[in-house]
C-alpha positions in Angstrom: 119.6 5.9 63.9 119.3 2.8 61.7 115.9 1.4 60.8 115.2 -2.3 61.3 113.6 -2.3 57.8 114.5 0.0 55.0 111.8 2.4 53.9 110.9 2.7 50.3 109.6 6.2 49.5 106.1 6.3 48.0 105.5 2.7 48.6 101.7 2.9 48.1 101.1 -0.6 49.5 102.8 0.6 52.8 101.0 4.0 52.7 97.5 2.7 52.0 97.7 -0.7 53.8 99.5 -2.1 56.8 102.4 -4.5 56.3 101.4 -6.2 59.6 97.7 -6.7 58.7 96.1 -8.4 55.7 93.8 -6.4 53.4 90.7 -8.1 54.9 91.5 -6.3 58.2 89.9 -3.2 56.5 86.6 -4.9 56.8 87.2 -5.4 60.6 88.0 -1.7 60.8 84.7 -0.9 59.2 82.8 -3.1 61.7 84.8 -1.5 64.6 83.8 2.0 63.4 80.2 1.1 63.3 80.1 -0.5 66.8 82.1 2.3 68.5 80.0 5.0 66.7 76.8 3.4 68.0 78.3 3.2 71.5 79.2 6.9 71.3 75.7 7.9 70.2 74.3 5.8 73.1 76.4 7.6 75.7 75.6 11.0 74.2 71.9 10.1 74.5 72.5 9.5 78.2 74.2 12.9 78.7 71.2 14.6 77.2 70.7 17.8 75.1 73.3 19.7 77.1 76.0 17.7 75.5 75.6 19.5 72.2 75.8 23.0 73.7 78.9 24.7 75.1 80.6 22.2 77.3 81.5 22.5 81.0 84.9 21.1 82.1 83.3 17.9 83.3 81.5 17.4 79.9 84.7 18.2 78.0 86.5 15.5 80.0 83.8 13.0 79.0 84.2 13.9 75.3 88.0 13.5 75.5 87.6 10.2 77.2 85.1 8.9 74.7 87.1 10.2 71.8 90.2 8.4 72.9 88.4 5.1 73.6 86.4 5.3 70.3 89.3 6.3 68.2 91.7 3.6 69.4 89.1 0.9 69.1 88.2 1.9 65.5 91.5 0.8 63.9 93.9 -0.8 66.5 93.6 -4.5 66.2 94.9 -5.0 69.8 92.1 -3.1 71.4 89.3 -5.5 72.4 85.8 -4.0 71.9 84.7 -5.5 75.2 87.2 -3.3 77.0 85.9 -0.3 75.1 82.4 -1.2 76.1 83.4 -1.2 79.8 84.9 2.3 79.3 81.8 3.6 77.7 79.6 2.1 80.4 81.8 3.5 83.2 81.7 7.0 81.6 77.9 6.9 81.3 77.6 5.8 85.0 79.9 8.5 86.2 78.0 11.1 84.3 74.7 9.9 85.8 76.2 9.7 89.3 77.9 13.1 89.2 74.6 14.7 87.9 72.8 13.2 90.9 75.5 14.5 93.3 75.4 18.0 91.8 71.6 18.1 92.2 72.0 17.3 95.9 75.2 19.1 96.8 75.5 22.6 95.3 79.1 23.0 96.5 80.1 19.8 94.8 78.5 21.2 91.6 80.5 24.4 91.9 83.7 22.5 92.4 83.0 20.1 89.5 81.6 22.4 86.9 82.3 25.9 88.2 79.9 28.6 89.3 78.9 31.9 87.6 81.2 34.7 88.4 80.3 38.4 88.4 82.8 40.3 86.1 81.1 43.7 85.7 78.8 45.4 88.1 77.1 48.7 87.5 79.4 49.5 84.7 82.6 48.8 86.6 84.9 45.7 86.2 85.1 43.7 89.4 88.9 43.4 89.4 89.2 40.8 92.1 86.9 38.4 90.3 88.3 39.3 86.9 91.8 38.4 87.9 90.8 35.1 89.4 89.3 34.0 86.0 92.7 34.6 84.3 91.0 36.7 81.6 92.4 39.7 79.9 90.6 42.9 79.0 90.8 42.2 75.2 88.7 39.0 75.8 86.1 40.8 77.8 85.8 43.8 75.5 85.7 41.5 72.4 82.7 39.7 73.9 81.0 43.1 74.7 81.6 44.3 71.1 80.0 41.2 69.7 76.9 42.3 71.7 77.0 45.8 70.1 78.1 47.4 73.3 80.1 50.6 73.0 81.1 51.3 76.6 80.7 49.9 80.1 78.2 52.5 81.1 75.6 50.5 79.0 76.2 47.4 81.1 74.5 46.6 84.4 76.0 43.2 85.0 78.2 40.6 83.2 78.6 37.0 84.4 81.0 34.4 83.1 79.2 31.1 83.2 80.6 27.6 84.0 80.7 26.9 80.3 82.9 30.0 79.6 80.1 31.9 77.9 79.2 35.4 79.2 75.7 36.5 80.3 75.2 40.3 79.8 72.5 42.5 81.4 72.0 46.0 80.1 70.8 49.3 81.6 67.7 50.8 80.2 68.5 53.7 77.9 67.3 56.2 80.5 69.7 54.7 83.0 72.8 54.5 80.8 75.8 56.2 82.5 79.2 57.4 81.5 81.6 54.5 81.0 84.8 53.1 79.6 84.7 52.7 75.8 85.4 49.1 74.6 86.7 50.2 71.2 90.4 49.3 71.0 91.5 52.5 69.3 90.0 54.6 72.1 91.5 52.4 74.9 94.9 52.5 73.2 94.8 56.3 73.3 94.9 56.3 77.1 96.9 59.0 78.9 98.0 59.6 82.4 97.4 63.4 82.1 94.2 64.7 80.5 94.1 67.5 78.0 90.6 68.9 78.9 88.5 68.9 82.1 85.6 66.5 82.2 84.6 62.9 82.9 87.3 60.3 82.3 87.1 56.5 82.7 89.9 54.4 84.3 91.4 52.2 81.5 91.6 49.2 83.9 88.3 49.0 85.8 86.1 51.6 84.1 85.6 53.8 87.2 84.5 57.3 86.0 85.9 60.4 87.7 85.8 64.1 87.0 89.3 65.3 86.2 90.5 68.9 85.8 92.4 70.1 82.7 96.0 68.9 82.8 95.1 66.8 85.8 96.8 63.4 86.6 95.3 61.0 89.2 95.1 57.4 90.2 91.8 55.6 90.0 89.9 55.7 93.3 88.8 52.1 92.7 91.9 50.2 91.4 94.7 52.8 91.6 95.4 52.6 87.9 96.8 55.9 86.5 95.6 56.0 82.9 92.4 57.5 81.6 90.3 58.0 78.4 87.3 60.3 77.9 84.2 58.6 79.2 81.5 57.7 76.7 77.8 58.4 77.2 76.2 57.0 74.1 73.0 55.0 74.3 73.0 51.4 73.2 71.9 50.9 69.6 69.7 47.8 69.3 
């Protein structure tokens, strides 16, 4: 493919400046940056403090829209700032309007931003909900390990929030039960036939069952056939 204009390698005038705009255009870029930055701050003030925390899908879409509008306006000479102002104003109005709708229509809120979903209940993974969230076990167990959790028997409930964060509720030490270890080296040692009799945890959902020596069984909860010795350790805080 032939270029309309030959390119001179390491042409610093071309690299640092535009051949289509005079050097004074850099001053206009500076002014554009200041104006669009002020507009961005103004819209973020409208969205409130939640905008600086973990973002919901709706809030993320706003950030992407503002980023595109602000970035283009900062250095493209053919993007009028009045047009950008309309975009910022429309985004702010949509945010305000959708917030009012979510306050009055809970189902609309669940559709727009998502609702909390129960992932773990009484130390057992809710496989139906878990699969719907398109998560994998490594992601769930990684989050539990960050909270110093050793096994599912220490966990009363786990919810995945609309922001993607996980809310975890624990059993009291006296109520901790046998559960599936979340340490990867123990899960990786799963077997379909157990060497010794005792309590074993299903490697998929965490259901605990008593198995005889040399026994092989499918989980009564999810039908998965692999097991690891259940853990009973208390949670160290």
